[in-house]
MDTraj code that builds the backbone (N, CA, C; nanometers):
import mdtraj as md
import numpy as np

residues = "MET GLY LYS ALA ILE VAL LYS CYS LYS VAL ALA ASN TYR ALA GLU ASP GLU TYR VAL VAL GLU ILE GLU CYS ASP ASP ASP ASP VAL ASP GLU ILE ILE ILE SER ARG ALA TRP LYS LYS VAL LYS ASP GLU GLU ASP ALA ILE PRO TYR GLY GLN LYS TYR ALA GLU ILE LEU LYS ARG VAL PHE ASP LYS LYS".split()
xyz = np.array([
    [-0.7218, 0.4305, 1.5955],
    [-0.6848, 0.3446, 1.4901],
    [-0.7617, 0.3885, 1.3656],
    [-0.6948, 0.3840, 1.2510],
    [-0.7558, 0.4233, 1.1302],
    [-0.7200, 0.3311, 1.0184],
    [-0.7461, 0.3778, 0.8956],
    [-0.7141, 0.2981, 0.7755],
    [-0.6528, 0.3933, 0.6736],
    [-0.5640, 0.3306, 0.5919],
    [-0.5081, 0.4010, 0.4792],
    [-0.5302, 0.3191, 0.3551],
    [-0.5577, 0.3915, 0.2477],
    [-0.5760, 0.3270, 0.1149],
    [-0.4469, 0.3584, 0.0402],
    [-0.3744, 0.2529, -0.0095],
    [-0.2483, 0.2676, -0.0729],
    [-0.2513, 0.2079, -0.2119],
    [-0.2014, 0.2790, -0.3150],
    [-0.1814, 0.2263, -0.4476],
    [-0.0387, 0.1907, -0.4668],
    [-0.0164, 0.0606, -0.4959],
    [0.1202, 0.0104, -0.5231],
    [0.1294, -0.0202, -0.6707],
    [0.2365, 0.0240, -0.7336],
    [0.2582, 0.0011, -0.8773],
    [0.3894, -0.0671, -0.9022],
    [0.3908, -0.1538, -1.0012],
    [0.5157, -0.2131, -1.0478],
    [0.5323, -0.1646, -1.1943],
    [0.6407, -0.0897, -1.2196],
    [0.6647, -0.0378, -1.3504],
    [0.7272, -0.1460, -1.4377],
    [0.6467, -0.2104, -1.5150],
    [0.6981, -0.3091, -1.6148],
    [0.6108, -0.2805, -1.7413],
    [0.6106, -0.3729, -1.8317],
    [0.5405, -0.3550, -1.9606],
    [0.3902, -0.3421, -1.9366],
    [0.3351, -0.4072, -1.8381],
    [0.1898, -0.4031, -1.8135],
    [0.1521, -0.3003, -1.7131],
    [0.2380, -0.2335, -1.6437],
    [0.2073, -0.1368, -1.5371],
    [0.1087, -0.1946, -1.4377],
    [0.1468, -0.2966, -1.3677],
    [0.0626, -0.3623, -1.2686],
    [0.0350, -0.2699, -1.1505],
    [-0.0924, -0.2632, -1.1107],
    [-0.1325, -0.1741, -0.9976],
    [-0.2153, -0.2615, -0.8978],
    [-0.1886, -0.2365, -0.7735],
    [-0.2609, -0.3001, -0.6654],
    [-0.3087, -0.1924, -0.5671],
    [-0.4317, -0.1951, -0.5297],
    [-0.4858, -0.0995, -0.4313],
    [-0.5259, -0.1813, -0.3033],
    [-0.4660, -0.1472, -0.1921],
    [-0.4928, -0.2191, -0.0695],
    [-0.5288, -0.1252, 0.0450],
    [-0.6000, -0.1768, 0.1393],
    [-0.6377, -0.1001, 0.2590],
    [-0.5600, -0.1537, 0.3781],
    [-0.4969, -0.0647, 0.4521],
    [-0.4089, -0.1023, 0.5639],
    [-0.4524, -0.0328, 0.6862],
    [-0.4494, -0.1041, 0.8020],
    [-0.4787, -0.0384, 0.9257],
    [-0.3567, 0.0408, 0.9712],
    [-0.3785, 0.1586, 1.0291],
    [-0.2667, 0.2432, 1.0729],
    [-0.3139, 0.3300, 1.1882],
    [-0.2134, 0.3848, 1.2563],
    [-0.2399, 0.4812, 1.3614],
    [-0.2215, 0.6197, 1.3014],
    [-0.2734, 0.7223, 1.3693],
    [-0.2656, 0.8536, 1.3140],
    [-0.1217, 0.9125, 1.3189],
    [-0.0345, 0.8534, 1.3969],
    [0.1029, 0.9016, 1.4022],
    [0.1991, 0.8149, 1.3240],
    [0.1523, 0.7138, 1.2481],
    [0.2382, 0.6338, 1.1566],
    [0.2950, 0.7185, 1.0442],
    [0.4244, 0.7052, 1.0199],
    [0.4839, 0.7750, 0.9041],
    [0.4502, 0.7067, 0.7785],
    [0.4626, 0.7745, 0.6620],
    [0.4260, 0.7230, 0.5310],
    [0.5001, 0.5953, 0.5014],
    [0.6314, 0.5914, 0.5340],
    [0.7143, 0.4737, 0.5002],
    [0.6641, 0.3472, 0.5661],
    [0.6162, 0.3538, 0.6912],
    [0.5654, 0.2390, 0.7604],
    [0.4349, 0.1912, 0.6911],
    [0.3494, 0.2813, 0.6534],
    [0.2244, 0.2439, 0.5891],
    [0.2549, 0.1800, 0.4545],
    [0.3464, 0.2351, 0.3789],
    [0.3783, 0.1793, 0.2432],
    [0.4424, 0.0457, 0.2578],
    [0.5229, 0.0283, 0.3603],
    [0.5886, -0.1029, 0.3814],
    [0.4832, -0.2073, 0.4127],
    [0.3867, -0.1713, 0.4959],
    [0.2766, -0.2666, 0.5295],
    [0.1914, -0.2955, 0.4067],
    [0.1729, -0.2003, 0.3181],
    [0.0949, -0.2213, 0.1976],
    [0.1689, -0.3213, 0.1022],
    [0.2977, -0.3050, 0.0867],
    [0.3725, -0.3961, 0.0030],
    [0.3692, -0.5368, 0.0580],
    [0.3770, -0.5465, 0.1872],
    [0.3726, -0.6798, 0.2578],
    [0.2361, -0.7442, 0.2281],
    [0.1264, -0.6677, 0.2376],
    [-0.0045, -0.7233, 0.2127],
    [-0.0123, -0.7672, 0.0678],
    [0.0393, -0.6923, -0.0252],
    [0.0352, -0.7243, -0.1674],
    [0.1052, -0.8563, -0.1877],
    [0.2255, -0.8691, -0.1336],
    [0.3043, -0.9917, -0.1448],
    [0.2353, -1.1136, -0.0848],
    [0.1658, -1.0951, 0.0256],
    [0.0899, -1.2014, 0.0876],
    [-0.0286, -1.2449, 0.0066],
    [-0.0961, -1.1530, -0.0611],
    [-0.2137, -1.1867, -0.1346],
    [-0.1902, -1.2357, -0.2792],
    [-0.0827, -1.1957, -0.3357],
    [-0.0517, -1.2346, -0.4776],
    [0.0430, -1.3557, -0.4750],
    [0.0240, -1.4364, -0.5842],
    [0.1118, -1.5519, -0.6025],
    [0.2583, -1.5080, -0.6376],
    [0.2598, -1.4083, -0.7247],
    [0.3980, -1.3573, -0.7684],
    [0.3783, -1.2092, -0.8104],
    [0.4781, -1.1313, -0.7749],
    [0.4799, -0.9930, -0.8152],
    [0.5801, -0.9790, -0.9265],
    [0.5423, -0.9171, -1.0375],
    [0.6422, -0.9074, -1.1497],
    [0.7614, -0.8196, -1.1152],
    [0.8676, -0.8476, -1.1893],
    [0.9936, -0.7742, -1.1697],
    [0.9785, -0.6329, -1.2270],
    [1.0273, -0.5384, -1.1640],
    [1.0224, -0.4010, -1.2140],
    [1.0380, -0.3009, -1.0989],
    [1.0510, -0.1737, -1.1299],
    [1.0613, -0.0660, -1.0323],
    [0.9264, -0.0548, -0.9585],
    [0.9366, -0.0454, -0.8279],
    [0.8144, -0.0428, -0.7482],
    [0.7919, 0.0999, -0.6927],
    [0.6615, 0.1427, -0.7021],
    [0.6220, 0.2728, -0.6513],
    [0.5011, 0.2529, -0.5619],
    [0.4774, 0.3403, -0.4681],
    [0.3589, 0.3354, -0.3833],
    [0.3142, 0.4783, -0.3491],
    [0.1864, 0.4964, -0.3329],
    [0.1322, 0.6278, -0.3034],
    [0.0147, 0.6065, -0.2092],
    [0.0120, 0.6877, -0.1033],
    [-0.1024, 0.6784, -0.0074],
    [-0.2131, 0.7702, -0.0682],
    [-0.3250, 0.7077, -0.1019],
    [-0.4357, 0.7792, -0.1595],
    [-0.5183, 0.8565, -0.0553],
    [-0.5399, 0.7868, 0.0577],
    [-0.6290, 0.8439, 0.1520],
    [-0.6023, 0.7808, 0.2915],
    [-0.6256, 0.8633, 0.3951],
    [-0.6173, 0.8114, 0.5339],
    [-0.7510, 0.8469, 0.6027],
    [-0.8098, 0.7506, 0.6696],
    [-0.9380, 0.7695, 0.7349],
    [-0.9182, 0.7249, 0.8796],
    [-0.9560, 0.8170, 0.9779],
    [-0.9450, 0.7879, 1.1183],
    [-1.0779, 0.7917, 1.1870],
    [-1.0927, 0.7094, 1.2841],
    [-1.2130, 0.7071, 1.3662],
    [-1.2181, 0.8327, 1.4502],
    [-1.3292, 0.8945, 1.4584],
    [-1.3441, 1.0155, 1.5415],
    [-1.3744, 0.9692, 1.6847],
    [-1.3124, 1.0322, 1.7750],
    [-1.3294, 0.9974, 1.9165],
    [-1.4146, 1.0894, 1.9893],
])
top = md.Topology()
chain = top.add_chain()
for i, resn in enumerate(residues, 1):
    res = top.add_residue(resn, chain, resSeq=i)
    for name in ("N", "CA", "C"):
        top.add_atom(name, md.element.get_by_symbol(name[0]), res)
traj = md.Trajectory(xyz[None], top)
């Protein structure tokens, strides 16, 4: 089990950015991690502004076995 740090952006006049940490497995594809990140942002924020949404995985960290 590891963690991924994801930056989620909403392209509007203010360029809102959210950086979240998500638990992930080493074989999770990027789309799954990004989907979990957006879900976490939606759960934590009261409202997300309208606009084009972008996400980028900044870093993945895995526990060494």
